[in-house]
C-alpha positions as CSV (number, residue, x, y, z in Angstrom):
1,X,294.4,43.4,131.2
2,X,297.2,45.9,130.8
3,X,299.8,43.1,130.8
4,X,298.2,41.0,128.1
5,X,299.5,42.9,125.0
6,X,303.1,42.0,125.9
7,X,302.6,38.2,126.0
8,X,304.5,36.3,123.3
9,X,302.3,34.6,120.8
10,X,303.8,31.1,121.4
11,X,303.0,31.1,125.1
12,X,299.6,29.7,126.3
13,X,298.1,31.9,129.0
14,X,295.0,31.4,131.1
15,X,293.4,34.5,132.6
16,X,291.3,33.4,135.6
17,X,288.7,35.8,136.9
18,X,288.6,34.7,140.6
19,X,285.9,35.5,143.2
20,X,283.1,34.7,140.8
21,X,280.8,34.8,143.7
22,X,281.6,38.5,144.1
23,X,281.6,39.5,140.4
24,X,279.8,42.7,141.2
25,X,283.0,43.9,142.9
26,X,285.3,43.1,140.0
27,X,287.3,46.0,138.7
28,X,287.2,44.8,135.1
29,X,283.8,43.4,134.0
30,X,283.4,40.1,132.2
31,X,282.5,41.4,128.8
32,X,285.4,43.9,128.8
33,X,287.9,41.1,129.8
34,X,286.5,38.7,127.2
35,X,286.9,41.4,124.5
36,X,290.5,42.1,125.6
37,X,291.3,38.4,125.5
38,X,289.7,37.9,122.1
39,X,291.6,40.8,120.6
40,X,295.0,39.4,121.7
41,X,295.1,36.0,119.9
42,X,294.3,32.4,120.3
43,X,297.0,31.7,122.9
44,X,295.0,33.6,125.6
45,X,292.2,31.8,127.4
46,X,289.7,33.0,129.9
47,X,287.7,31.4,132.6
48,X,285.9,32.4,135.8
49,X,286.5,30.7,139.1
50,X,285.5,30.7,142.7
51,X,287.9,28.9,144.9
52,X,285.5,29.0,147.8
53,X,283.3,26.4,146.0
54,X,285.7,25.2,143.3
55,X,283.7,26.7,140.5
56,X,285.8,26.9,137.3
57,X,288.5,24.4,138.4
58,X,287.7,21.9,135.6
59,X,288.7,24.6,133.1
60,X,291.9,25.4,135.0
61,X,292.7,21.7,135.1
62,X,292.0,21.4,131.3
63,X,294.4,24.4,130.7
64,X,297.1,22.7,132.7
65,X,296.7,19.6,130.6
66,X,297.3,21.8,127.5
67,X,300.6,23.0,128.9
68,X,301.6,19.5,129.9
69,X,300.9,18.2,126.4
70,X,302.8,21.1,124.9
71,X,305.8,20.2,127.1
72,X,305.6,16.6,126.0
73,X,305.4,17.7,122.4
74,X,308.6,19.7,122.8
75,X,310.4,16.8,124.4
76,X,309.2,14.5,121.5
77,X,310.6,17.0,119.0
78,X,313.9,16.8,120.7
79,X,313.9,13.0,120.7
80,X,313.0,13.1,117.0
81,X,315.9,15.4,116.3
82,X,318.2,13.1,118.2
83,X,316.9,10.1,116.2
84,X,317.3,11.9,112.9
85,X,321.0,12.4,113.9
86,X,321.4,8.7,114.8
87,X,319.8,7.7,111.5
88,X,322.1,10.0,109.5
89,X,325.1,8.5,111.3
90,X,323.9,4.9,110.6
91,X,323.4,5.7,106.9
92,X,327.0,7.2,106.8
93,X,328.4,4.1,108.5
94,X,326.5,1.8,106.1
95,X,327.9,3.6,103.1
96,X,331.5,3.5,104.5
97,X,331.2,-0.2,105.2
98,X,329.6,-1.0,101.8
99,X,332.2,1.1,99.9
100,X,335.1,-1.4,99.8
101,X,333.2,-4.6,99.7
102,X,334.8,-7.5,97.7
103,X,332.9,-10.8,97.8
104,X,335.8,-12.8,96.4
105,X,338.2,-11.4,98.9
106,X,335.7,-12.2,101.7
107,X,335.3,-15.8,100.6
108,X,339.1,-16.2,100.3
109,X,339.6,-14.9,103.8
110,X,336.9,-17.3,105.2
111,X,338.6,-20.2,103.4
112,X,342.0,-19.3,104.8
113,X,340.5,-18.9,108.3
114,X,338.8,-22.3,108.0
115,X,342.0,-23.9,106.9
116,X,343.9,-22.3,109.8
117,X,341.3,-23.5,112.3
118,X,341.3,-27.1,110.9
119,X,345.1,-27.5,111.0
120,X,346.3,-29.1,114.2
121,X,348.7,-27.0,116.1
122,X,352.1,-28.6,117.0
Protein backbone atom coordinates (compact mmCIF):
# COMPACT_ATOMS: atom_id res chain seq x y z
CA UNK A 1 0.00 0.00 0.00
CA UNK A 2 3.01 2.31 0.37
CA UNK A 3 3.68 2.14 -3.40
CA UNK A 4 0.20 3.08 -4.54
CA UNK A 5 0.39 6.88 -4.20
CA UNK A 6 3.18 7.03 -6.82
CA UNK A 7 1.24 5.28 -9.59
CA UNK A 8 0.51 7.53 -12.59
CA UNK A 9 -3.19 8.25 -13.14
CA UNK A 10 -3.21 6.89 -16.71
CA UNK A 11 -1.94 3.46 -15.70
CA UNK A 12 -4.45 0.76 -14.80
CA UNK A 13 -3.28 -1.28 -11.81
CA UNK A 14 -4.75 -4.37 -10.19
CA UNK A 15 -3.87 -5.03 -6.55
CA UNK A 16 -4.37 -8.71 -5.88
CA UNK A 17 -4.63 -9.82 -2.27
CA UNK A 18 -3.37 -13.38 -2.56
CA UNK A 19 -3.68 -16.21 -0.04
CA UNK A 20 -7.37 -15.46 0.53
CA UNK A 21 -7.58 -18.80 2.34
CA UNK A 22 -5.20 -17.36 4.94
CA UNK A 23 -6.68 -13.85 5.26
CA UNK A 24 -6.22 -13.90 9.03
CA UNK A 25 -2.44 -13.73 8.41
CA UNK A 26 -2.54 -10.76 6.04
CA UNK A 27 -0.38 -7.83 7.12
CA UNK A 28 -2.89 -5.34 5.68
CA UNK A 29 -6.53 -6.13 6.29
CA UNK A 30 -9.17 -6.04 3.54
CA UNK A 31 -10.97 -2.87 4.67
CA UNK A 32 -7.73 -0.92 5.05
CA UNK A 33 -6.57 -1.94 1.56
CA UNK A 34 -9.95 -1.13 0.01
CA UNK A 35 -9.83 2.33 1.61
CA UNK A 36 -6.33 2.96 0.27
CA UNK A 37 -7.37 1.82 -3.21
CA UNK A 38 -10.53 3.95 -3.16
CA UNK A 39 -8.56 7.03 -2.13
CA UNK A 40 -6.07 6.72 -5.01
CA UNK A 41 -8.40 7.03 -8.01
CA UNK A 42 -10.35 5.02 -10.50
CA UNK A 43 -7.30 3.49 -12.20
CA UNK A 44 -6.60 1.22 -9.20
CA UNK A 45 -8.55 -1.99 -8.84
CA UNK A 46 -8.65 -4.57 -6.07
CA UNK A 47 -9.49 -8.24 -5.89
CA UNK A 48 -8.78 -11.13 -3.60
CA UNK A 49 -7.38 -14.41 -4.85
CA UNK A 50 -6.32 -17.85 -3.77
CA UNK A 51 -4.13 -19.58 -6.31
CA UNK A 52 -4.54 -22.87 -4.47
CA UNK A 53 -8.18 -23.10 -5.61
CA UNK A 54 -8.24 -20.41 -8.36
CA UNK A 55 -10.51 -18.10 -6.37
CA UNK A 56 -10.45 -14.61 -7.87
CA UNK A 57 -8.96 -15.62 -11.21
CA UNK A 58 -12.01 -14.43 -13.22
CA UNK A 59 -11.39 -10.92 -11.85
CA UNK A 60 -7.70 -11.11 -12.80
CA UNK A 61 -8.67 -12.31 -16.28
CA UNK A 62 -11.15 -9.45 -16.65
CA UNK A 63 -8.46 -6.96 -15.62
CA UNK A 64 -6.08 -8.37 -18.21
CA UNK A 65 -8.83 -7.86 -20.78
CA UNK A 66 -9.00 -4.19 -19.76
CA UNK A 67 -5.29 -3.77 -20.42
CA UNK A 68 -5.52 -5.62 -23.75
CA UNK A 69 -8.39 -3.41 -24.90
CA UNK A 70 -6.46 -0.30 -23.84
CA UNK A 71 -3.46 -1.43 -25.93
CA UNK A 72 -5.74 -2.05 -28.91
CA UNK A 73 -7.24 1.41 -28.47
CA UNK A 74 -3.78 3.01 -28.48
CA UNK A 75 -2.91 1.12 -31.67
CA UNK A 76 -6.18 2.27 -33.27
CA UNK A 77 -5.39 5.88 -32.36
CA UNK A 78 -2.04 5.48 -34.14
CA UNK A 79 -3.76 4.06 -37.21
CA UNK A 80 -6.28 6.92 -37.20
CA UNK A 81 -3.44 9.43 -37.04
CA UNK A 82 -1.75 7.72 -40.00
CA UNK A 83 -5.00 7.74 -41.96
CA UNK A 84 -5.54 11.41 -41.16
CA UNK A 85 -2.13 12.11 -42.71
CA UNK A 86 -2.98 10.05 -45.79
CA UNK A 87 -6.28 11.88 -46.21
CA UNK A 88 -4.52 15.24 -45.91
CA UNK A 89 -1.99 14.17 -48.57
CA UNK A 90 -4.80 13.00 -50.88
CA UNK A 91 -6.67 16.28 -50.47
CA UNK A 92 -3.50 18.22 -51.29
CA UNK A 93 -2.86 16.02 -54.33
CA UNK A 94 -6.43 16.50 -55.56
CA UNK A 95 -6.14 20.28 -55.20
CA UNK A 96 -2.85 20.31 -57.14
CA UNK A 97 -4.25 18.16 -59.92
CA UNK A 98 -7.47 20.18 -60.17
CA UNK A 99 -5.67 23.53 -60.14
CA UNK A 100 -4.56 23.66 -63.77
CA UNK A 101 -7.47 21.88 -65.41
CA UNK A 102 -8.49 23.03 -68.89
CA UNK A 103 -11.21 20.95 -70.55
CA UNK A 104 -10.70 22.40 -74.00
CA UNK A 105 -6.97 21.64 -73.89
CA UNK A 106 -7.77 18.10 -72.72
CA UNK A 107 -10.20 17.49 -75.64
CA UNK A 108 -7.68 18.93 -78.08
CA UNK A 109 -4.98 16.59 -76.76
CA UNK A 110 -7.32 13.59 -77.01
CA UNK A 111 -8.22 14.49 -80.60
CA UNK A 112 -4.56 14.90 -81.54
CA UNK A 113 -3.74 11.55 -79.95
CA UNK A 114 -6.64 9.85 -81.80
CA UNK A 115 -5.45 11.32 -85.11
CA UNK A 116 -1.88 10.20 -84.42
CA UNK A 117 -3.05 6.68 -83.58
CA UNK A 118 -5.28 6.42 -86.70
CA UNK A 119 -2.62 7.54 -89.21
CA UNK A 120 -0.83 4.57 -90.71
CA UNK A 121 2.88 4.69 -90.07
CA UNK A 122 5.12 4.44 -93.15
